[in-house]
C-alpha positions as CSV (number, residue, x, y, z in Angstrom):
1,X,4.1,-21.9,5.1
2,X,6.4,-23.9,2.9
3,X,7.8,-22.2,-0.3
4,X,5.2,-22.7,-3.0
5,X,6.2,-20.6,-6.0
6,X,2.9,-18.8,-5.4
7,X,1.6,-17.1,-8.5
8,X,-1.4,-15.2,-9.7
9,X,-3.0,-18.5,-10.8
10,X,-3.2,-19.5,-7.2
11,X,-5.7,-16.7,-6.4
12,X,-9.2,-18.1,-6.0
13,X,-12.2,-16.6,-7.8
14,X,-13.0,-13.1,-6.6
15,X,-16.5,-12.9,-8.1
16,X,-18.7,-10.7,-5.9
17,X,-15.8,-9.0,-4.2
18,X,-15.3,-5.3,-4.1
19,X,-11.6,-4.2,-4.0
20,X,-10.1,-0.7,-3.8
21,X,-6.5,-0.2,-4.8
22,X,-4.6,3.1,-4.5
23,X,-2.1,4.1,-7.2
24,X,-3.8,1.8,-9.6
25,X,-2.9,3.4,-12.9
26,X,0.7,2.4,-13.3
27,X,3.4,-0.1,-12.2
28,X,2.5,-2.6,-9.5
29,X,-0.9,-0.9,-9.0
30,X,-1.9,-1.4,-12.6
31,X,-0.6,-5.0,-12.7
32,X,-2.5,-5.8,-9.5
33,X,-5.7,-4.3,-10.9
34,X,-5.3,-6.5,-14.0
35,X,-4.9,-9.6,-12.0
36,X,-7.8,-8.9,-9.7
37,X,-10.1,-8.0,-12.6
38,X,-9.2,-11.3,-14.3
39,X,-10.3,-13.1,-11.2
40,X,-13.7,-11.4,-11.3
41,X,-13.5,-8.7,-8.7
42,X,-15.2,-5.3,-8.9
43,X,-12.0,-3.2,-8.9
44,X,-12.1,0.4,-7.8
45,X,-9.0,2.0,-9.3
46,X,-8.2,5.0,-7.0
47,X,-6.0,7.4,-9.0
48,X,-4.7,10.9,-8.8
49,X,-4.6,11.5,-12.5
50,X,-7.9,10.8,-14.2
51,X,-6.5,10.8,-17.7
52,X,-3.8,8.3,-16.9
53,X,-6.5,6.3,-15.1
54,X,-8.7,6.2,-18.2
55,X,-5.7,4.9,-20.2
56,X,-5.1,2.2,-17.6
57,X,-8.8,1.1,-17.7
58,X,-8.7,0.9,-21.5
59,X,-5.5,-1.2,-21.3
60,X,-7.1,-3.6,-18.9
61,X,-10.4,-3.9,-20.7
62,X,-8.6,-4.5,-24.0
63,X,-7.0,-7.5,-22.4
64,X,-10.1,-8.5,-20.3
65,X,-13.2,-7.2,-21.9
66,X,-15.4,-8.4,-19.0
67,X,-13.4,-6.6,-16.4
68,X,-15.5,-4.8,-13.9
69,X,-13.7,-1.5,-13.3
70,X,-14.6,1.8,-11.6
71,X,-12.2,4.7,-11.8
72,X,-12.3,7.1,-8.9
73,X,-10.2,10.2,-8.1
74,X,-8.0,10.0,-5.0
75,X,-5.1,12.3,-4.2
76,X,-3.5,10.9,-1.1
77,X,-1.5,14.1,-0.7
78,X,-4.8,16.0,0.0
79,X,-7.0,15.1,3.0
80,X,-10.0,16.8,1.3
81,X,-9.6,14.5,-1.7
82,X,-9.4,11.5,0.6
83,X,-12.6,12.5,2.5
84,X,-14.4,13.0,-0.8
85,X,-13.3,9.7,-2.2
86,X,-14.5,7.9,1.0
87,X,-17.9,9.7,0.8
88,X,-18.3,8.9,-2.9
89,X,-17.3,5.3,-2.4
90,X,-19.7,4.7,0.5
91,X,-22.5,6.2,-1.5
92,X,-22.0,3.7,-4.3
93,X,-20.8,0.5,-2.6
94,X,-22.3,-1.3,0.5
95,X,-19.3,-3.5,1.0
96,X,-15.5,-3.4,0.8
97,X,-13.8,-6.8,0.8
98,X,-10.2,-5.6,0.3
99,X,-8.5,-2.3,0.6
100,X,-5.0,-2.3,-1.0
101,X,-2.9,0.6,0.2
102,X,-0.4,0.5,-2.6
103,X,0.3,4.1,-3.8
104,X,3.6,5.6,-2.9
105,X,6.1,8.4,-3.5
106,X,9.8,7.6,-3.4
107,X,12.7,9.9,-2.7
108,X,12.0,13.1,-4.5
109,X,15.3,15.1,-4.7
110,X,13.9,18.2,-3.2
111,X,11.5,18.4,-0.2
112,X,7.9,18.6,-1.3
113,X,4.8,18.9,0.8
114,X,1.2,17.8,0.6
115,X,-1.8,20.2,0.4
116,X,-1.9,20.2,4.2
117,X,1.8,20.9,4.5
118,X,3.3,17.5,5.4
119,X,6.4,16.2,3.8
120,X,5.2,14.4,0.7
121,X,6.5,10.9,1.5
122,X,5.2,10.9,5.1
123,X,2.0,12.6,4.0
124,X,1.2,10.3,1.0
125,X,2.7,7.0,1.9
126,X,1.6,7.0,5.6
127,X,-0.8,9.7,6.6
128,X,-2.9,9.6,3.5
129,X,-3.4,5.8,3.8
130,X,-3.9,6.1,7.6
131,X,-6.8,8.5,7.0
132,X,-8.3,6.6,4.0
133,X,-8.3,3.3,6.0
134,X,-10.0,4.9,8.9
135,X,-12.7,6.5,6.8
136,X,-13.7,3.2,5.1
137,X,-13.3,1.0,8.1
138,X,-17.0,1.2,8.9
139,X,-17.9,-0.4,5.6
140,X,-15.2,-3.1,6.1
141,X,-16.7,-3.9,9.5
142,X,-19.9,-4.8,7.8
143,X,-18.2,-6.9,5.1
144,X,-17.5,-10.5,6.2
145,X,-13.8,-11.5,6.1
146,X,-12.6,-8.1,4.8
147,X,-8.9,-7.3,4.6
148,X,-6.4,-4.4,4.5
149,X,-3.2,-5.0,2.5
150,X,-0.4,-2.6,3.1
151,X,2.5,-2.1,0.7
152,X,5.8,-1.4,2.4
153,X,9.3,-1.7,1.1
154,X,12.6,-3.5,1.6
155,X,14.0,-0.1,2.2
156,X,12.6,-0.1,5.7
157,X,15.5,-2.4,6.8
158,X,18.3,-1.3,4.4
159,X,21.2,0.7,5.9
160,X,21.0,3.4,3.1
161,X,17.5,4.5,4.3
162,X,18.2,4.5,8.1
163,X,14.5,3.9,8.7
164,X,13.2,5.4,12.0
165,X,10.4,7.6,13.1
166,X,12.0,11.0,13.5
167,X,9.5,12.4,16.0
168,X,11.6,15.6,16.5
169,X,11.3,16.5,12.9
170,X,8.6,14.2,11.3
171,X,8.3,16.5,8.3
172,X,12.0,17.0,7.6
173,X,11.8,20.8,8.0
174,X,15.3,21.1,9.5
175,X,17.4,18.9,7.2
176,X,15.8,17.0,4.3
177,X,17.2,13.6,3.3
178,X,15.2,12.0,0.6
179,X,16.2,8.5,1.4
180,X,15.8,8.7,5.2
181,X,12.4,10.3,4.7
182,X,11.4,7.4,2.4
183,X,12.7,4.9,4.9
184,X,10.6,6.6,7.6
185,X,7.4,6.4,5.6
186,X,7.9,2.7,4.7
187,X,8.6,1.9,8.4
188,X,5.5,3.8,9.3
189,X,3.5,1.6,6.9
190,X,4.5,-1.5,8.8
191,X,4.0,0.1,12.2
192,X,0.5,1.1,11.1
193,X,-0.3,-2.3,9.7
194,X,0.8,-4.2,12.8
195,X,-0.9,-1.7,15.2
196,X,-4.1,-1.8,13.2
197,X,-4.0,-5.6,13.4
198,X,-3.6,-5.5,17.2
199,X,-6.4,-3.0,17.7
200,X,-8.8,-4.9,15.5
201,X,-8.1,-8.2,17.4
202,X,-8.4,-6.5,20.8
203,X,-11.9,-5.3,19.8
204,X,-12.8,-8.7,18.2
205,X,-13.3,-7.1,14.8
206,X,-13.0,-9.6,11.9
207,X,-10.8,-7.6,9.6
208,X,-7.5,-9.1,8.6
209,X,-4.4,-6.9,8.0
210,X,-1.4,-8.1,6.0
211,X,1.6,-6.4,4.5
212,X,4.0,-6.9,1.7
213,X,7.0,-5.5,-0.2
214,X,7.7,-5.9,-3.9
215,X,11.5,-6.6,-3.8
216,X,13.5,-4.8,-6.5
217,X,10.9,-4.3,-9.2
218,X,11.0,-2.3,-12.5
219,X,8.5,0.5,-12.1
220,X,8.2,4.3,-12.3
221,X,8.6,4.5,-8.5
222,X,12.4,4.9,-9.0
223,X,12.1,7.8,-11.4
224,X,13.8,10.2,-8.9
225,X,16.7,7.9,-8.1
226,X,19.0,9.3,-10.8
227,X,20.0,7.9,-14.1
228,X,22.3,5.2,-12.9
229,X,19.8,3.6,-10.6
230,X,16.6,4.3,-12.5
231,X,17.8,3.6,-16.0
232,X,20.7,1.1,-15.6
233,X,20.6,-0.8,-12.2
234,X,16.8,-1.2,-12.2
235,X,16.7,-2.4,-15.9
236,X,19.5,-4.9,-15.3
237,X,18.6,-6.2,-11.9
238,X,15.0,-5.4,-11.3
239,X,12.3,-8.1,-11.7
240,X,9.4,-7.6,-14.0
241,X,6.3,-5.9,-12.6
242,X,4.2,-9.1,-12.8
243,X,6.5,-10.7,-10.3
244,X,6.7,-7.5,-8.2
245,X,2.9,-7.4,-7.8
246,X,2.7,-11.0,-6.4
247,X,3.6,-10.1,-2.7
248,X,0.8,-7.5,-2.4
249,X,-1.6,-9.8,-4.3
250,X,-0.8,-12.6,-1.9
251,X,-1.3,-10.3,1.1
252,X,-4.7,-9.3,-0.4
253,X,-6.0,-12.7,-1.3
254,X,-4.4,-15.5,0.5
255,X,-6.9,-17.6,2.4
256,X,-6.7,-18.3,6.2
257,X,-4.3,-15.5,7.2
258,X,-4.2,-14.8,10.9
259,X,-3.2,-11.1,10.5
260,X,0.1,-9.2,10.6
261,X,1.7,-11.5,7.9
262,X,4.4,-9.9,5.8
263,X,5.1,-11.2,2.3
264,X,8.0,-10.6,0.0
265,X,10.2,-12.3,-2.5
266,X,12.8,-14.7,-1.1
267,X,15.6,-14.8,-3.6
268,X,18.7,-12.5,-3.8
269,X,18.2,-11.0,-0.3
270,X,14.5,-10.5,-0.9
271,X,15.1,-8.6,-4.2
272,X,13.3,-11.0,-6.5
273,X,11.4,-14.2,-6.7
274,X,8.1,-15.7,-5.7
275,X,6.4,-14.2,-2.5
276,X,6.6,-16.0,0.8
277,X,6.5,-15.0,4.4
278,X,9.5,-12.8,5.3
279,X,10.6,-10.9,8.4
280,X,10.3,-7.2,8.8
281,X,12.7,-5.3,11.0
282,X,12.7,-5.5,14.7
283,X,11.8,-1.8,14.9
284,X,8.6,-2.4,12.9
285,X,7.4,-4.7,15.7
286,X,8.1,-2.1,18.4
287,X,4.7,-1.7,20.1
288,X,5.5,1.5,22.0
289,X,6.8,3.1,18.8
290,X,3.7,2.0,16.9
291,X,1.4,3.5,19.6
292,X,3.2,6.8,19.6
293,X,3.0,7.0,15.8
294,X,-0.7,6.1,15.9
295,X,-1.5,8.9,18.4
296,X,0.4,11.4,16.4
297,X,-1.1,10.3,13.1
298,X,-4.6,10.7,14.6
299,X,-3.7,14.2,15.7
300,X,-2.1,15.2,12.3
301,X,-5.0,13.8,10.2
302,X,-7.7,15.1,12.6
303,X,-9.3,11.7,12.5
304,X,-9.8,9.3,15.5
305,X,-10.4,5.6,14.7
306,X,-13.5,4.0,16.2
307,X,-13.3,0.3,17.0
308,X,-16.7,-0.2,18.6
């Protein structure tokens, strides 16, 4: 693809489409929800905090009175909540055109855990989305030209984050490093996306998987990065959230994707700019690493994917 200065106006009409987005009540998730609503989609805003979710819906409907919104509770740090969300969704909706795995936790200073005891970044960013995707995959199989869009991060290939899958201590119980744990979770997002794409193609299932990263974007994701980064560096150098949302929007809506595309901004070392195809790390394409992570993820979530 040639550089196109792709923007939200390039998204075709989404009338008749049902789209789920996680982490939909703030930052990139909220902006993405706005854009998709404006394009006519039925948007299911999956949020952990119902009150904040209601405020987000009101904000969108104030701007787009005809927006078709549905607010549903989803706590990706709790497998029980994920299962309930999937059951409730399937009882209400016969189709799912796009699943946007957007929600994330970034570098909490102290080690935190999910309800099931997993380190919070691995548990939320990767395992939670791994389980959610598996639970709604049967609906997506029945929906023509459906898609999974996975939000990763530039951090997966930045030296500071030393992104790798630490199989000897996946949950950082021995020594916790907030940035390395974040890097692991964001690499895991890509390993999952690419392996899911391979498995779907191998079983001739017509679901497209694409991934994205938002560059360096002003959002509340950096709230645990300390004053200098969160209040000064991000404000001065970070791009606005409407630009930061474009890569995941393109991954979710671009026509004629083959699968396993990865979109990100292309200016300033992928920190800002319009979204285009970019390259993820060599490690993210390691098939053996992806297979091992997949097997462990099925074991940890207690969920086995079915591709037939």
